[in-house]
C-alpha angles and dihedrals in degrees: 000000000000091000096152094053092045092052092049095051091047088055091051092053092048092051092055096047113103095033117116093212136026103238132182091251100050092043092047090051091051094043090055089068091047090051092053092047093049092051090047088052089059095252108156118257094242091054092047092051094048094046097047093044090051094051091047092050093049095047110037114108095006114144115227113242118237092245095053141056121229090252091055091047090055092051090066092047096046092042092056091050093047092051089052094049092048090057103264132117107271111236117241111258116233106215091210093051118011091179092062112113095021093107107108120242128199114254121243115271111278094013092124091058090074087081089080118033125234110232124194117230092027166238109094104215117220116187114200119202138168145115124299112274095027092110096253099147093046089048089055087058092047091052090049090053091046091053096042091055086056093053099258123133117228140196119203112206120200104221095151100100095156106064115074113252093002091127092050092047093053091046090054092048093049092051092048094050093046092049104037108033127081123246134092095247129089133242111218129194129215126189143147103208092178090064092065090079091052094051111115093016099073131038118245099013094136091043090055091050090053092050093052090045088057091051090050092049091052091049092054094044093239118179098214132023114199116197115206100203127191123274133199136212086248138008113274140162094256092056094045092047092054093047092046088054092053091049093048096050102036101033095211118213091220132027109193121193113209112213129186105232090212096055093087117185091002087068091061095057096046093042091053092051094048091047094049091054103036106022092234113216100187140032128208115198113206128198089024091149090061096046107103090171105050096199097128092059092056097039104043093053091050095046098046102028087220121134120255101235106175142006127208110226103178147357098269120095093244093052097105129108138191109254108240110181094205093052096045091047086056091052092051091051093049092250092123126221109259093166092061089047090052091049091051089051092048090054093055107027120085106218093214092050091047090056091050091052091048090051091050091049091052090053094041090242101123112136134203088254089058091049092049090052091051091047092054090049091051091051091054089058092064141264112339095234090052091051092048089051088065091064115091111261094357098093095063092042092052099042095098096036113097116225116198106213089190087073086077089061091050092050091050090049091052093050092045089053091059122092122238094265093051092050091051095044111024089178087076091067105107130169096283092048091048090055091051093047091046091051091049095049100037096242136113122276090240090057091058091048092049093051093049090048093050091047089055091050092048091050092051092048091047091051090050092049093050093066096048132092120244093262092047090050091054092049092049092048089052092051092049092048093048091049091053093247122153098060109194090029090285093301118118112242094013100105139353126229118236114270117260091200114127119201116240120237088250092057091047089052091051090049092053091050 
């Protein structure tokens, strides 16, 4: 995510390191690379000009404080500008310490719910619009899952009568969210499949469907009504007329424009047209996890003036995040996003279970069943590489390192092939047991041995950590990291350290023969 921009900014900070003073010349030289990178990332020219001019203005002539390097000084300056351009309130820069205030803080409970208003009496009407292929229908399902997890009931209304199978797709999504996602509230579905045949033959068919969907939502006492309106391959008068009719008659509380993050400059043209007609108040960026350029995020906000509300970060229906300008600016600058990582963990981790695991670690009593449970929790949080990218400095270091997510499946298969006694006491697993487990899980015998060995190491490290203070834990983690410990990212079976075996002269001779 946003790799190109991150690499460019890292290069800027490196160029400035070693200078005693941030001057107009050395900043201009560094900014030239940033400018090229932004344009290459499909950021609009007007945004590029405004951003670069702002950074230059904020930085020129600034004396570097004794406690900081010029590169570090620039991080604070660029971070403030990025936050501003992404739609947040730019933090005030302290000349004596520009990095002050960059440490992330957890939001107040329920703060994220402000993205979608609570209306009394309900429902809150959310009108979704966008071009075909932008991921609009899937995003409707993601928003429903997002709201359900927060205890709000939802009705998904199929108002896209133009695209083939759009009604069926939304019905499938609604059923899946209602069945599979936590939360005590329901996800309802409203559609009029018979109206699909009438679409295009009569004026206002889709508008009428939306009106009746609103009546049904009121009758059921639903908190939020989400309207999945029709899209087109391109903006045209027919589309805009239909959407304007829905807005005029239903007066939605939110109009969200769904934008494909990978569409580049095309997103600017369509976003401007939608905003001129509908007065869009929120933007949802889809496929954000696949966008290595990041230009749409910077440009769409600037062109429309609308707030970026959410970003889609994967294909699954729970792969949606609140867009927090401060956090995403940190990701672009390689500062990570620890707060988002903590929030992901809080959603999946049971506090009581976590305390039990910690107690077992402290006593050295962690079992393979415990580890399997933790592994499943980790997988629910998202792809491992994406999670690691939220840690400061880790994302750039891991960008070229392949991570095989299928290794998780192999580890699960190995543990599931163990009997109850072996899971409880992995030390019992000898050669014959390894062969049986390997045969049952479809892996090599060495793989089983390696996993058991790494599990033993992890258990010992966990026991050592449990008895340390916070500062001592950090110091020990640093030493382990520097020594290259934690092969497989601390997860048994997920990586193998390079062999330290050195061939004997005799073996080399045999090999030559």
